[in-house]
N, C-alpha and C positions, 0 to 999 in steps of 0.2 A: 504503481499501477495506474493506468489511465482511467480516467473516470468515464465509464459507459454512459453514452447519450442519454439512455433511458433512466440513469440514475442521477443525472446532473442536478434536477431540481430538487434532490434529496439533500444535496449539500448546501451548508449554510451561506449567505452572502460573504461573509468574512472568511471564507476558507483560505485564502492566501496568506492573512494574518496567523491564523491558527496554525497552519502549515509552516510558517516562517518560525512561529513558537517552538514547534516540536522538534524543528531542524536545529534551533539554537540549543535546545535542551540535549540534542545528540552531539553537539560540539561545533556546529557550523557557526563562524563569525568571521570578522576580518580583523586581522592583527593589526598592532600599530604601525604598519608600512601599508596598510590598506591591502594586504594580500588575504585571501580567502583561505580559511582552515575549514577544512571540509568536515561534513558530518560522519559520524559512524552508525555503523548497524548497531541498534541497541539490544540486539541479540547475539549476534556472532563477533561484533566488532570490525566487520569489513569496511573499509573506506571508501567514501563517495570517490568516484572518478579514478579509482586504482582497480587492479586486477584482484579479483576474488580469492582468497586464498585456498579455497576448495575447488572452485570451477575454472579460475584462471579468467573469466569473462569480467569485463568491465562493469564496476558495481554502480548502480543508480540508486541512490537513496530514494524511498517512497514512504508515504506516511500511511501505515494501516490502521483500520478499525478493527480492535480485537474482537468486538461482539458483532462485526459485519454489519452495523447499522450507522449508515452515513450520518444521521441526524444527532447520533451520539457523539458530540464532539469534546467531552470531558478528557482532559489531560490523561487520566488513568486508563482511558479506553483507546488512546492513539499510541503508536510505537513508530519511530522512524527505524525502518527496516530495508535490508537490501533485498533484490529480487529473489533470491533463494529462500531467504526466511518469511518473506511475503508470500512466496508461493506456497510454502510448506505450510504456514497458517491457513491460507485459503483452500487449499486442495480438497479438504472434505465438503466445504461449502460449494464448491465448483462442482463437485461430483454429484452432489445433492441438486443441484441446479440442473445438470445434464440429465440425471434421471427422471426428474420431473418434466423437463420438456420432452423427452423420449416417451414418456408416460401419455402426456397431452397429446403429441403427434399420433400415437398409437391409438388414443381413443378417437380422434378425428378421423382415422382411416377405418376404424370401427363403424363408423357411422355412415360409410358410403360403401 
């Protein structure tokens, strides 16, 4: 998932190295002929840049924070996931955020 601009400062300065390490763990590397072997989703096995076996959409492997805390970049808190698995992981958190924003907006309306 793209990093939201308001969260960019929450990521460590070495995020690209951390991301590369997790992608390597998920299988991304170059073979002896310098051909990239793509990473796979650590949950469902979907292969990066190939059609997803459930949805048929092109897979893009992303790095997910399992506890939804970008500052926590411990290996056991990070997973290389396809969009479907990442969205399934994030759905409850996104719903909570939407509810909170709606409640805040309603509170502002009540003031006026």
